[in-house]
N, C-alpha and C positions, 0 to 999 in steps of 0.2 A: 507632130503628135506629142502631146504632153506626157510627162512621166506619171506613173502611178506610185506615189510615195506614201507609205502607210506606217502608222505606229499601232501596235496592239496594246491595249490597256485593260486592266482588270485585276481583281484580287488573286492570290494564289489559289489554284484549284478551280478557276473559272473556265478552264478549257482552252486557254490561249495556245498552248503547244499543239493540241489536236487540230485546232482551226488554222494555225500557221501552216501545218503540213498540207492541209486541204487547199488553202489559198495558193500555196506554191504549186500544187498540182494544176490549178486553174489558170494561174497567171505566171508569166515568165519574169519573176522578180528575184533580185538578190536578197537572200535571207541573212539578216544581221542580228544574230543572237549574241549579246555581249559576253556571256560566259564562254561560248564556243570561240568567239573571236579572240578573247583574252588568252585562252589556252593555246590557240593556234599561233598567236604572236609570240608567246613565250617559247613554244616548241621550235619555231622557226628562227628564234633569236633576232627578231627585228629590233631596231633601236628602241621603239616603244615597248616591245616585249621584254627586252633586257631591263628597261626602267621599271616595268610592272613587276617583274620577278624580284627585284630588289625589295620592293614593298611587301610582296607576298612572303618572301623568305624571312622577313622580319616580323611576320604575323600582323602586318598592317593592311588596312583597306587600300586598294589601288585608288589614287586620287582621281577626281572627276576629269581633270585636265588631261590625264593620260588616256582614260577611256575615250574622251571626246577626240583626242588625237587619233586614236585607232579608228574610230567611226569616220572621221574626216578622211583618213587614208582609204577606207573601204568605199566611201561615197565616190571617190575618184577612180575606182577600179572599173575596168571595162564591163564587167557583168552587171554593175549597178547603174549603168548609163541609162537604161530604159525603165528604171524603177527599183524600189527596195521595200522590204518588209522588216521593220525594226521591232524586235521583241526583247523585253527586259530593260529597256532604257527609252526615255528617262524615267526615273523613279521619284524625282523631286522637282520643285519649281526651278531651283538653281540649275539642275541638269537640263531642264527643258530650255532655259534661257541660253545656256551654253550650246545646246544643239541648234537653236535658232541661228546663232552666230556661225556655226560650222556650215549650216545649210546655205546661208547667204554667201559665204566664201566660195561655195561650190555652185552658186547660182541655181540652187534647188529650192523647191517649195513643197511643203507637205500637202498631200491631197486630202487626207483624212486621218483621224485618230479613232480607231474602232474600239469601243468600250463594251466589254462583256460584263453585264450586270447580273450578279448572283448574290442573294442574301447570305449573311454570315452563317446562319444556322445550316444552310445547304452546303456551304463550303466545309464546315466542320463535319457534316455527315459524309461528304464525299471523301475527304482526306483521311479522317480517323477510321474509316471502314477499310482502308487498304491493308492487305497482308502480303508479305513477301517471303519467297522461298530462299533457301541458301544459294540457289543458282540464279536468283534475281527475277524469277517469274512473279508477276504481280497479280493478285486477286483482289476482290472486294467482297466483304461479307454480305452485302445486299445486292449489288449490281452484277457481280461476276464471281460467285462463290465457288470454292473447290467442291469436288464431288463428296469428299468427307471433310467435315468442319475441322479447320486447323491443320490440314494435311495437304501437302503438295500433290497434285494429280500425277505428276510424272515420276518422281523418285520416292514419294512417301515420307519425306522429311517434314518436320514441324514448320509451320508458317509463323512468322513473327510480325509484330507491329513495330515499325521503326520509330525511334524517339521523335523524329521530325513529324510523324503522323499522329502523335498523341494529341487528344483534344486540347490540353493546356498549351502545348507548343503551337498548335494551329491558331488558337486564340491570340497568342502573343504575336504571331506573324501577321494576323489580321489587324491587330492594334497598330503595328508599325505601318501597314498599308494605309490605314485610315488617317494616321497622323502625317505621314510623309508623302504618300502618292495620291490619295484622294483629291488634294487640292488641284491636281492636274486636270481634273474633270472640268472645273470652272474655268481654268486657264485656257483650255482648248475650246470649251463651249463658247466663251466670249469671242473667240476668233472665228466662230462658225465652222470649226473643223470636226466637232465631235459627232460620231455616229453611234447611237446606242443599240445594242443587241441584247435580247433576252437570253442570257446564258443558262436559264433553268430548263430550256427546251432540250430535246434530244440532240445529240451531235449532228444528226442528219438535218434536223430542222434548223439548227443554228447555221449550218453550212448554207442552206437555202437562203436564209436571211442575209448572210454575208454576201452571197452571190448577187442577190437582188440589190443590196446596197452598193456594191462595186459597179454593177451594171448601170445604175442610176448616175453614179459619179462619172462614169466614162461618158455617158450621153451628155451630161451637163458640161463636160470639158471638151466635147467634140473629139473624142478619141478616134 
């Protein structure tokens, strides 16, 4: 039986995190989120975690080769033997090429790269509408508003808009995505790995489309 090895791709706010949870409910896959993986390695004091911490303590970005090393270790773990779901990496062509090398070293092949397509204006609408309570409860002015505008339903404290959620910040994040990450679309499409999903649909409809896509991939691979 072949592995189901997936990468999730799409702009910030496209719903990758929500769909990652649902894919994990449907499929027995190791979830490799680079941020979580990095924090765990640092907390556990692994050799690569110690190396990563030295860069983080200095205020520097953790180099690609350290992240790739961690992913390589994760690919060799027992729970990743029957497939993985990679979220948050790669973000650039260089990272994708390094990932290709790591996969070959572990004799693994990508099954598909699932791209959630959402227009920029919808991304800005989704993210800039978020409001957060002091306790961390998240609302949305349009999709999930509080009972009283600007006030937390539970404790009555004022809701705020985080700096990361302001429209100008969102547009900057999207510019970085288009400059650095969008080239991955062509990179994986040329290899016949790209699967496009309309991310403007409801989360339930997106899940149905993802399920249908994965079911087709399984049939084609004779899972």
